[in-house]
MARKEFI-391124 format. One record per residue (C-alpha): residue in one letter; x, y, z; residue number from 1. Coordinates in steps of 0.001 Angstrom, whole numbers. Example, Ala and Ser with C-alpha at 12.3 -4.5 7.8 and 13.67 -1.06 7.14 Angstrom:
MARKEFI-391124
<zati r="a" px="12300" py="-4500" pz="7800" k="1"/>
<zati r="s" px="13670" py="-1060" pz="7140" k="2"/>
end
This chain:
MARKEFI-391124
<zati r="m" px="0" py="0" pz="0" k="1"/>
<zati r="r" px="1233" py="3498" pz="-884" k="2"/>
<zati r="r" px="272" py="5695" pz="2025" k="3"/>
<zati r="r" px="1071" py="9397" pz="2177" k="4"/>
<zati r="i" px="-407" py="11362" pz="5025" k="5"/>
<zati r="g" px="875" py="14802" pz="4047" k="6"/>
<zati r="a" px="-878" py="16376" pz="1063" k="7"/>
<zati r="l" px="1909" py="18767" pz="165" k="8"/>
<zati r="g" px="4543" py="16113" pz="-357" k="9"/>
<zati r="v" px="8190" py="16692" pz="316" k="10"/>
<zati r="i" px="9129" py="20328" pz="812" k="11"/>
<zati r="i" px="12600" py="21097" pz="-405" k="12"/>
<zati r="c" px="13745" py="24064" pz="1615" k="13"/>
<zati r="s" px="16815" py="25059" pz="-348" k="14"/>
<zati r="l" px="15666" py="27787" pz="-2710" k="15"/>
<zati r="t" px="17553" py="27127" pz="-5884" k="16"/>
<zati r="s" px="17229" py="28510" pz="-9379" k="17"/>
<zati r="l" px="14540" py="27294" pz="-11744" k="18"/>
<zati r="a" px="14854" py="23940" pz="-13426" k="19"/>
<zati r="l" px="14901" py="25162" pz="-16993" k="20"/>
<zati r="g" px="16108" py="23183" pz="-19974" k="21"/>
<zati r="l" px="16368" py="25016" pz="-23276" k="22"/>
<zati r="t" px="17226" py="24130" pz="-26834" k="23"/>
<zati r="a" px="17783" py="26886" pz="-29375" k="24"/>
<zati r="s" px="16583" py="26838" pz="-32945" k="25"/>
<zati r="t" px="17918" py="29657" pz="-35113" k="26"/>
<zati r="a" px="15281" py="31666" pz="-36922" k="27"/>
<zati r="s" px="15744" py="33973" pz="-39856" k="28"/>
<zati r="g" px="16227" py="37567" pz="-38828" k="29"/>
<zati r="g" px="18760" py="40327" pz="-38631" k="30"/>
<zati r="p" px="21290" py="41612" pz="-36142" k="31"/>
<zati r="g" px="19683" py="39657" pz="-33321" k="32"/>
<zati r="d" px="20611" py="36268" pz="-34741" k="33"/>
<zati r="s" px="23868" py="36049" pz="-32844" k="34"/>
<zati r="g" px="23035" py="33347" pz="-30363" k="35"/>
<zati r="k" px="23263" py="35929" pz="-27600" k="36"/>
<zati r="n" px="19564" py="36805" pz="-27565" k="37"/>
<zati r="p" px="17518" py="33607" pz="-27381" k="38"/>
<zati r="s" px="13841" py="33921" pz="-28302" k="39"/>
<zati r="p" px="11011" py="31368" pz="-28200" k="40"/>
<zati r="r" px="8793" py="29921" pz="-30781" k="41"/>
<zati r="s" px="5163" py="30958" pz="-30922" k="42"/>
<zati r="g" px="2487" py="28604" pz="-29668" k="43"/>
<zati r="g" px="1213" py="27909" pz="-26193" k="44"/>
<zati r="s" px="401" py="24247" pz="-25864" k="45"/>
<zati r="v" px="1431" py="22396" pz="-22719" k="46"/>
<zati r="s" px="2803" py="18884" pz="-22868" k="47"/>
<zati r="a" px="4428" py="16578" pz="-20369" k="48"/>
<zati r="g" px="8193" py="16996" pz="-20048" k="49"/>
<zati r="p" px="11011" py="15631" pz="-17907" k="50"/>
<zati r="s" px="10085" py="14942" pz="-14270" k="51"/>
<zati r="g" px="6628" py="16471" pz="-14482" k="52"/>
<zati r="s" px="7788" py="19596" pz="-16279" k="53"/>
<zati r="q" px="5854" py="21360" pz="-19004" k="54"/>
<zati r="s" px="6776" py="22536" pz="-22459" k="55"/>
<zati r="l" px="7924" py="26122" pz="-22690" k="56"/>
<zati r="q" px="8232" py="28629" pz="-25498" k="57"/>
<zati r="v" px="10180" py="31872" pz="-25192" k="58"/>
<zati r="h" px="10158" py="34693" pz="-27725" k="59"/>
<zati r="v" px="12631" py="37578" pz="-27807" k="60"/>
<zati r="s" px="12491" py="40770" pz="-29832" k="61"/>
<zati r="t" px="15269" py="43335" pz="-29668" k="62"/>
<zati r="t" px="15210" py="47013" pz="-30578" k="63"/>
<zati r="y" px="18469" py="48540" pz="-31768" k="64"/>
<zati r="s" px="19374" py="52186" pz="-32071" k="65"/>
<zati r="t" px="20060" py="52981" pz="-35724" k="66"/>
<zati r="s" px="22161" py="56119" pz="-35922" k="67"/>
<zati r="g" px="21695" py="58251" pz="-38984" k="68"/>
<zati r="g" px="23315" py="61299" pz="-40506" k="69"/>
<zati r="g" px="22203" py="64846" pz="-39865" k="70"/>
<zati r="g" px="22069" py="64377" pz="-36111" k="71"/>
<zati r="g" px="19149" py="61934" pz="-36173" k="72"/>
<zati r="s" px="18596" py="58342" pz="-35182" k="73"/>
<zati r="s" px="15904" py="55713" pz="-35546" k="74"/>
<zati r="s" px="15291" py="52225" pz="-34234" k="75"/>
<zati r="t" px="15095" py="48763" pz="-35722" k="76"/>
<zati r="t" px="13335" py="45840" pz="-34061" k="77"/>
<zati r="v" px="14342" py="42286" pz="-34900" k="78"/>
<zati r="s" px="13892" py="38831" pz="-33442" k="79"/>
<zati r="g" px="16781" py="36612" pz="-32471" k="80"/>
<zati r="e" px="16523" py="32853" pz="-32298" k="81"/>
<zati r="d" px="13657" py="30700" pz="-31107" k="82"/>
<zati r="i" px="13920" py="28735" pz="-27889" k="83"/>
<zati r="s" px="11829" py="25817" pz="-26738" k="84"/>
<zati r="g" px="12324" py="23863" pz="-23579" k="85"/>
<zati r="w" px="10636" py="22915" pz="-20332" k="86"/>
<zati r="v" px="9907" py="24395" pz="-16947" k="87"/>
<zati r="h" px="8866" py="22652" pz="-13769" k="88"/>
<zati r="p" px="5740" py="23807" pz="-11932" k="89"/>
<zati r="v" px="5893" py="24677" pz="-8241" k="90"/>
<zati r="c" px="2817" py="22545" pz="-7515" k="91"/>
<zati r="w" px="1436" py="19599" pz="-9460" k="92"/>
<zati r="y" px="-706" py="16495" pz="-9118" k="93"/>
<zati r="e" px="848" py="13160" pz="-8180" k="94"/>
<zati r="p" px="-794" py="9756" pz="-7625" k="95"/>
<zati r="v" px="-1061" py="8882" pz="-3932" k="96"/>
<zati r="w" px="-3559" py="5986" pz="-3665" k="97"/>
<zati r="t" px="-5477" py="3601" pz="-5850" k="98"/>
<zati r="g" px="-9186" py="3802" pz="-5187" k="99"/>
<zati r="e" px="-9031" py="468" pz="-3407" k="100"/>
<zati r="e" px="-6046" py="1451" pz="-1229" k="101"/>
<zati r="l" px="-7659" py="4632" pz="12" k="102"/>
<zati r="a" px="-10938" py="2932" pz="835" k="103"/>
<zati r="k" px="-9125" py="300" pz="2899" k="104"/>
<zati r="y" px="-7094" py="2963" pz="4680" k="105"/>
<zati r="m" px="-10206" py="4944" pz="5572" k="106"/>
<zati r="d" px="-12573" py="2094" pz="6460" k="107"/>
<zati r="r" px="-10285" py="-411" pz="8219" k="108"/>
<zati r="g" px="-9122" py="1993" pz="10909" k="109"/>
<zati r="d" px="-5596" py="2758" pz="9689" k="110"/>
<zati r="v" px="-6458" py="6450" pz="9358" k="111"/>
<zati r="h" px="-7343" py="6579" pz="13081" k="112"/>
<zati r="k" px="-4164" py="4731" pz="14033" k="113"/>
<zati r="d" px="-2094" py="7282" pz="12130" k="114"/>
<zati r="e" px="-3968" py="10120" pz="13761" k="115"/>
<zati r="r" px="-3020" py="8805" pz="17193" k="116"/>
<zati r="r" px="514" py="7745" pz="16204" k="117"/>
<zati r="f" px="1487" py="11099" pz="14725" k="118"/>
<zati r="g" px="-619" py="13278" pz="16994" k="119"/>
<zati r="e" px="-2470" py="14740" pz="14015" k="120"/>
<zati r="t" px="-5769" py="15736" pz="15603" k="121"/>
<zati r="g" px="-8453" py="15981" pz="12959" k="122"/>
<zati r="h" px="-6503" py="13961" pz="10398" k="123"/>
<zati r="y" px="-9429" py="11623" pz="9736" k="124"/>
<zati r="q" px="-11840" py="14502" pz="9221" k="125"/>
<zati r="r" px="-9454" py="16288" pz="6865" k="126"/>
<zati r="m" px="-8953" py="13105" pz="4843" k="127"/>
<zati r="k" px="-12699" py="12561" pz="4690" k="128"/>
<zati r="e" px="-13228" py="16090" pz="3386" k="129"/>
<zati r="r" px="-10339" py="15934" pz="960" k="130"/>
<zati r="y" px="-11444" py="12594" pz="-498" k="131"/>
<zati r="s" px="-15180" py="12983" pz="56" k="132"/>
<zati r="d" px="-16322" py="10414" pz="-2495" k="133"/>
<zati r="y" px="-13610" py="7838" pz="-1882" k="134"/>
<zati r="k" px="-16236" py="5072" pz="-1473" k="135"/>
<zati r="k" px="-17204" py="5539" pz="-5111" k="136"/>
<zati r="y" px="-13863" py="4011" pz="-6204" k="137"/>
<zati r="a" px="-13432" py="1502" pz="-3364" k="138"/>
<zati r="t" px="-13170" py="-1505" pz="-5692" k="139"/>
<zati r="d" px="-10906" py="109" pz="-8322" k="140"/>
<zati r="g" px="-7322" py="-1098" pz="-8004" k="141"/>
<zati r="e" px="-6147" py="461" pz="-11280" k="142"/>
<zati r="g" px="-7129" py="4123" pz="-11164" k="143"/>
<zati r="n" px="-5446" py="6577" pz="-8787" k="144"/>
<zati r="w" px="-6310" py="9413" pz="-6503" k="145"/>
<zati r="h" px="-4070" py="12361" pz="-7325" k="146"/>
<zati r="d" px="-3266" py="15074" pz="-4822" k="147"/>
<zati r="v" px="-1243" py="18269" pz="-4865" k="148"/>
<zati r="h" px="2486" py="18152" pz="-4213" k="149"/>
<zati r="c" px="4682" py="21252" pz="-4097" k="150"/>
<zati r="s" px="8399" py="21935" pz="-3906" k="151"/>
<zati r="s" px="10145" py="25186" pz="-3076" k="152"/>
<zati r="e" px="12959" py="24041" pz="-5385" k="153"/>
<zati r="y" px="10951" py="25379" pz="-8301" k="154"/>
<zati r="m" px="10124" py="28789" pz="-6888" k="155"/>
<zati r="p" px="11756" py="31801" pz="-8590" k="156"/>
<zati r="e" px="15349" py="32376" pz="-7566" k="157"/>
<zati r="g" px="15540" py="34563" pz="-4487" k="158"/>
<zati r="s" px="12087" py="33622" pz="-3176" k="159"/>
<zati r="e" px="11526" py="33477" pz="568" k="160"/>
<zati r="l" px="10182" py="30337" pz="2200" k="161"/>
<zati r="d" px="7041" py="32106" pz="3420" k="162"/>
<zati r="e" px="6268" py="33021" pz="-201" k="163"/>
<zati r="f" px="6408" py="29340" pz="-1073" k="164"/>
<zati r="f" px="4086" py="28378" pz="1792" k="165"/>
<zati r="a" px="1603" py="31095" pz="834" k="166"/>
<zati r="y" px="1577" py="29983" pz="-2797" k="167"/>
<zati r="s" px="1354" py="26251" pz="-2064" k="168"/>
<zati r="d" px="-1419" py="26707" pz="534" k="169"/>
<zati r="e" px="-3475" py="28764" pz="-1886" k="170"/>
<zati r="y" px="-2851" py="26303" pz="-4709" k="171"/>
<zati r="r" px="-4017" py="23374" pz="-2616" k="172"/>
<zati r="k" px="-7185" py="25203" pz="-1553" k="173"/>
<zati r="s" px="-8129" py="25786" pz="-5174" k="174"/>
<zati r="h" px="-7067" py="22331" pz="-6414" k="175"/>
<zati r="p" px="-8927" py="19488" pz="-4678" k="176"/>
<zati r="a" px="-7822" py="15896" pz="-4814" k="177"/>
<zati r="i" px="-9090" py="14217" pz="-7976" k="178"/>
<zati r="y" px="-9623" py="10655" pz="-9101" k="179"/>
<zati r="v" px="-7965" py="9696" pz="-12390" k="180"/>
<zati r="p" px="-9118" py="6440" pz="-14040" k="181"/>
<zati r="a" px="-6491" py="4074" pz="-15406" k="182"/>
<zati r="g" px="-5193" py="5264" pz="-18769" k="183"/>
<zati r="s" px="-6078" py="8921" pz="-18128" k="184"/>
<zati r="a" px="-3883" py="11815" pz="-17050" k="185"/>
<zati r="p" px="-4404" py="14459" pz="-14359" k="186"/>
<zati r="p" px="-4861" py="18114" pz="-15371" k="187"/>
<zati r="a" px="-1679" py="19889" pz="-16429" k="188"/>
<zati r="p" px="-428" py="22108" pz="-13586" k="189"/>
<zati r="e" px="-195" py="25855" pz="-13908" k="190"/>
<zati r="i" px="3123" py="27687" pz="-13988" k="191"/>
<zati r="p" px="3013" py="30794" pz="-11729" k="192"/>
<zati r="a" px="3424" py="34099" pz="-13519" k="193"/>
<zati r="t" px="6384" py="34941" pz="-11280" k="194"/>
<zati r="v" px="8103" py="31746" pz="-12411" k="195"/>
<zati r="l" px="7434" py="32481" pz="-16078" k="196"/>
<zati r="a" px="8788" py="35994" pz="-15617" k="197"/>
<zati r="r" px="12016" py="34647" pz="-14128" k="198"/>
<zati r="v" px="12271" py="32052" pz="-16883" k="199"/>
<zati r="a" px="11915" py="34780" pz="-19489" k="200"/>
<zati r="w" px="14551" py="36947" pz="-17819" k="201"/>
<zati r="n" px="17010" py="34088" pz="-17332" k="202"/>
<zati r="s" px="16648" py="32861" pz="-20902" k="203"/>
<zati r="v" px="18256" py="35874" pz="-22577" k="204"/>
<zati r="t" px="21763" py="37309" pz="-22458" k="205"/>
<zati r="i" px="21997" py="40957" pz="-23457" k="206"/>
<zati r="p" px="25171" py="41486" pz="-25490" k="207"/>
<zati r="a" px="27867" py="43868" pz="-24315" k="208"/>
<zati r="p" px="27776" py="47262" pz="-26020" k="209"/>
<zati r="s" px="29604" py="47726" pz="-29284" k="210"/>
<zati r="v" px="30621" py="51286" pz="-30202" k="211"/>
<zati r="d" px="32299" py="53245" pz="-32965" k="212"/>
<zati r="y" px="33783" py="56716" pz="-32886" k="213"/>
<zati r="n" px="34976" py="59628" pz="-35008" k="214"/>
<zati r="p" px="37444" py="61111" pz="-35863" k="215"/>
<zati r="k" px="39703" py="58241" pz="-36876" k="216"/>
<zati r="m" px="42925" py="59619" pz="-38292" k="217"/>
<zati r="s" px="46120" py="58158" pz="-39684" k="218"/>
<zati r="l" px="49048" py="60030" pz="-38123" k="219"/>
<zati r="s" px="52755" py="59378" pz="-38277" k="220"/>
<zati r="g" px="53970" py="57499" pz="-35205" k="221"/>
<zati r="v" px="50420" py="56879" pz="-33960" k="222"/>
<zati r="a" px="48245" py="53812" pz="-34361" k="223"/>
<zati r="e" px="45622" py="53861" pz="-37094" k="224"/>
<zati r="g" px="42235" py="55244" pz="-36099" k="225"/>
<zati r="a" px="43498" py="57958" pz="-33770" k="226"/>
<zati r="t" px="41400" py="60751" pz="-32360" k="227"/>
<zati r="i" px="42794" py="64102" pz="-31203" k="228"/>
<zati r="v" px="43330" py="65741" pz="-27827" k="229"/>
<zati r="g" px="40928" py="68622" pz="-27252" k="230"/>
<zati r="y" px="38539" py="67505" pz="-29991" k="231"/>
<zati r="d" px="34937" py="66328" pz="-29466" k="232"/>
<zati r="t" px="35080" py="62652" pz="-30335" k="233"/>
<zati r="w" px="31674" py="61325" pz="-31310" k="234"/>
<zati r="v" px="30793" py="57900" pz="-29896" k="235"/>
<zati r="w" px="27752" py="55875" pz="-30962" k="236"/>
<zati r="a" px="26257" py="52436" pz="-30439" k="237"/>
<zati r="s" px="26943" py="50066" pz="-33291" k="238"/>
<zati r="g" px="26392" py="46423" pz="-34114" k="239"/>
<zati r="e" px="24288" py="44509" pz="-31603" k="240"/>
<zati r="t" px="23768" py="47110" pz="-28898" k="241"/>
<zati r="p" px="20112" py="46925" pz="-27811" k="242"/>
<zati r="t" px="18084" py="49834" pz="-26522" k="243"/>
<zati r="t" px="15181" py="47564" pz="-25547" k="244"/>
<zati r="v" px="14837" py="43805" pz="-25152" k="245"/>
<zati r="t" px="11405" py="42172" pz="-24868" k="246"/>
<zati r="v" px="11146" py="38551" pz="-23737" k="247"/>
<zati r="t" px="7939" py="36516" pz="-23516" k="248"/>
<zati r="a" px="7690" py="33074" pz="-21914" k="249"/>
<zati r="t" px="4591" py="30948" pz="-22449" k="250"/>
<zati r="a" px="3500" py="27720" pz="-20788" k="251"/>
<zati r="g" px="-47" py="26555" pz="-21410" k="252"/>
<zati r="s" px="-2465" py="29484" pz="-21362" k="253"/>
<zati r="a" px="-221" py="31725" pz="-19244" k="254"/>
<zati r="s" px="2417" py="34141" pz="-20533" k="255"/>
<zati r="a" px="4770" py="36590" pz="-18885" k="256"/>
<zati r="t" px="6573" py="39357" pz="-20733" k="257"/>
<zati r="i" px="9759" py="41104" pz="-19631" k="258"/>
<zati r="t" px="10646" py="44520" pz="-21007" k="259"/>
<zati r="a" px="14239" py="45610" pz="-20355" k="260"/>
<zati r="s" px="15096" py="49081" pz="-21590" k="261"/>
<zati r="a" px="17909" py="51599" pz="-21326" k="262"/>
<zati r="s" px="17988" py="55331" pz="-21954" k="263"/>
<zati r="g" px="21586" py="55566" pz="-23078" k="264"/>
<zati r="m" px="25254" py="54734" pz="-22601" k="265"/>
<zati r="r" px="27728" py="55755" pz="-19919" k="266"/>
<zati r="l" px="31279" py="56474" pz="-21047" k="267"/>
<zati r="s" px="34429" py="56715" pz="-18979" k="268"/>
<zati r="a" px="38114" py="56945" pz="-19878" k="269"/>
<zati r="p" px="41317" py="58315" pz="-18359" k="270"/>
<zati r="d" px="42198" py="61936" pz="-19147" k="271"/>
<zati r="s" px="38785" py="62852" pz="-20546" k="272"/>
<zati r="t" px="35529" py="64742" pz="-20091" k="273"/>
<zati r="v" px="32286" py="63101" pz="-21160" k="274"/>
<zati r="s" px="28958" py="64379" pz="-22454" k="275"/>
<zati r="c" px="26677" py="61436" pz="-23171" k="276"/>
<zati r="r" px="22893" py="61267" pz="-22685" k="277"/>
<zati r="g" px="21842" py="58702" pz="-25274" k="278"/>
<zati r="f" px="23150" py="56141" pz="-27734" k="279"/>
<zati r="g" px="25007" py="58582" pz="-29948" k="280"/>
<zati r="v" px="24725" py="59476" pz="-33621" k="281"/>
<zati r="a" px="26970" py="58073" pz="-36324" k="282"/>
<zati r="w" px="29158" py="60820" pz="-37723" k="283"/>
<zati r="s" px="28811" py="61820" pz="-41350" k="284"/>
<zati r="p" px="29629" py="64996" pz="-43278" k="285"/>
<zati r="d" px="25958" py="65946" pz="-42919" k="286"/>
<zati r="s" px="25831" py="65349" pz="-39165" k="287"/>
<zati r="s" px="25140" py="68450" pz="-37099" k="288"/>
<zati r="s" px="25010" py="67245" pz="-33490" k="289"/>
<zati r="t" px="25207" py="64222" pz="-31252" k="290"/>
<zati r="d" px="24004" py="63264" pz="-27799" k="291"/>
<zati r="c" px="27151" py="61306" pz="-26933" k="292"/>
<zati r="s" px="30747" py="62548" pz="-27150" k="293"/>
<zati r="i" px="34004" py="62505" pz="-25224" k="294"/>
<zati r="m" px="36937" py="64950" pz="-25208" k="295"/>
<zati r="f" px="40398" py="63661" pz="-24326" k="296"/>
<zati r="t" px="42697" py="66009" pz="-22437" k="297"/>
<zati r="r" px="45901" py="64039" pz="-22898" k="298"/>
<zati r="s" px="47400" py="61718" pz="-25480" k="299"/>
<zati r="s" px="47533" py="57986" pz="-24842" k="300"/>
<zati r="a" px="51342" py="57851" pz="-25149" k="301"/>
<zati r="h" px="51728" py="57406" pz="-21373" k="302"/>
<zati r="l" px="49158" py="54582" pz="-21445" k="303"/>
<zati r="g" px="51043" py="52471" pz="-23935" k="304"/>
<zati r="g" px="49609" py="53955" pz="-27093" k="305"/>
<zati r="t" px="45846" py="53596" pz="-26563" k="306"/>
<zati r="t" px="43325" py="54909" pz="-24061" k="307"/>
<zati r="p" px="40697" py="52451" pz="-22740" k="308"/>
<zati r="l" px="37165" py="53718" pz="-23288" k="309"/>
<zati r="t" px="34677" py="51885" pz="-21043" k="310"/>
<zati r="t" px="31071" py="51792" pz="-22200" k="311"/>
<zati r="s" px="28314" py="50564" pz="-19903" k="312"/>
<zati r="i" px="24544" py="50334" pz="-20341" k="313"/>
<zati r="t" px="22052" py="49638" pz="-17551" k="314"/>
<zati r="y" px="18759" py="48009" pz="-18488" k="315"/>
<zati r="s" px="15778" py="48274" pz="-16132" k="316"/>
<zati r="a" px="13462" py="45265" pz="-16313" k="317"/>
<zati r="t" px="9760" py="45028" pz="-15482" k="318"/>
<zati r="w" px="7245" py="42290" pz="-16242" k="319"/>
<zati r="t" px="3568" py="41829" pz="-16900" k="320"/>
<zati r="s" px="1520" py="38668" pz="-17367" k="321"/>
<zati r="t" px="-1735" py="37403" pz="-18796" k="322"/>
<zati r="t" px="-2839" py="36700" pz="-15211" k="323"/>
<zati r="g" px="-2793" py="40423" pz="-14454" k="324"/>
<zati r="e" px="241" py="40151" pz="-12190" k="325"/>
<zati r="s" px="3302" py="42354" pz="-12702" k="326"/>
<zati r="g" px="6568" py="43172" pz="-11023" k="327"/>
<zati r="d" px="10020" py="44702" pz="-11099" k="328"/>
<zati r="l" px="13121" py="42601" pz="-11782" k="329"/>
<zati r="g" px="15646" py="45338" pz="-11095" k="330"/>
<zati r="g" px="18437" py="46042" pz="-13535" k="331"/>
<zati r="v" px="21352" py="44499" pz="-15355" k="332"/>
<zati r="t" px="24434" py="46312" pz="-16634" k="333"/>
<zati r="t" px="26501" py="45333" pz="-19657" k="334"/>
<zati r="t" px="30035" py="46672" pz="-20155" k="335"/>
<zati r="s" px="32721" py="46695" pz="-22828" k="336"/>
<zati r="t" px="36107" py="48352" pz="-23344" k="337"/>
<zati r="t" px="37365" py="49884" pz="-26585" k="338"/>
<zati r="q" px="41029" py="50841" pz="-27011" k="339"/>
<zati r="i" px="41321" py="54249" pz="-28723" k="340"/>
<zati r="p" px="44607" py="55814" pz="-29851" k="341"/>
<zati r="v" px="44635" py="59462" pz="-28752" k="342"/>
<zati r="a" px="47154" py="61774" pz="-30424" k="343"/>
<zati r="e" px="48266" py="65291" pz="-29613" k="344"/>
<zati r="v" px="48706" py="67550" pz="-32621" k="345"/>
<zati r="q" px="51348" py="70314" pz="-32330" k="346"/>
<zati r="t" px="50688" py="73605" pz="-34160" k="347"/>
<zati r="l" px="52920" py="76574" pz="-34907" k="348"/>
<zati r="n" px="51475" py="80048" pz="-34452" k="349"/>
<zati r="t" px="52982" py="82427" pz="-37035" k="350"/>
<zati r="s" px="50708" py="85368" pz="-36307" k="351"/>
<zati r="d" px="52318" py="88766" pz="-35725" k="352"/>
<zati r="d" px="49947" py="89396" pz="-32815" k="353"/>
end
């Protein structure tokens, strides 16, 4: 006889990260198809997966700043690659008794023995309420009663234990024990919106910023691509430098969408002053202004020939869901370093003044 007194099953108290298995399938697209920005395939069906998990689809779209001449810029939105995988629910149904086993347990007195043995006052009454029509299946040795089991192992990373207890208690109240005839399956469990949000956020890696700059000069005794001391050097986002990343995770009928956005870049470098409030504008002969520039006050000769320009972008992430829930996931910062030769140009003043 399989006898389980507790309805919640084994509670795993170590709060670990989500059990998420992903396989990427490259889709056609543009700059986002680098393997750095995974995105899921459309569709929302739920199917059984490893260890009671459910199928998962994640979709990512990325908006890039497209710098143009004349001091303007626009944006381009593309999708990266599709991701499918699986995610484990926090609570799910598991078989606990055959119909015949439960009836024997309830009617032959074992339930009362357990109540006395474990000091669980009211255990019989709770079992009777939980499995109210157990007599209906008393002769069925093939079908199974299924009851709710939960594990804190599958809560979102960083969750507190009291959050798990609150969620599991509420889930059990709204999900009674059910009888599943032989050959049938219990209802697919729901994935909490908070879990889907964390899955969406964890499934994407935002690439480090890529930048270009102007002027780039060829000077004797200086590395190619040098800029000049005392000159406004324009810096702009290039390549795969997102301004916004949107990630949607779907399991069954529920979806959660993360939106991570940034307002601009932060620049820093030795011997410099910075003026940067956005993602920059690519320089061209027609360009009139930019929102991101740096002026070097000293050549890079004392730094070995190049000056390290550090670019960082902080993305703030929030989420919404089809359940009406929403939240804040904080921020993530990406950083890169570009080596820029900085030269000092000597001039001769021949004025009579």
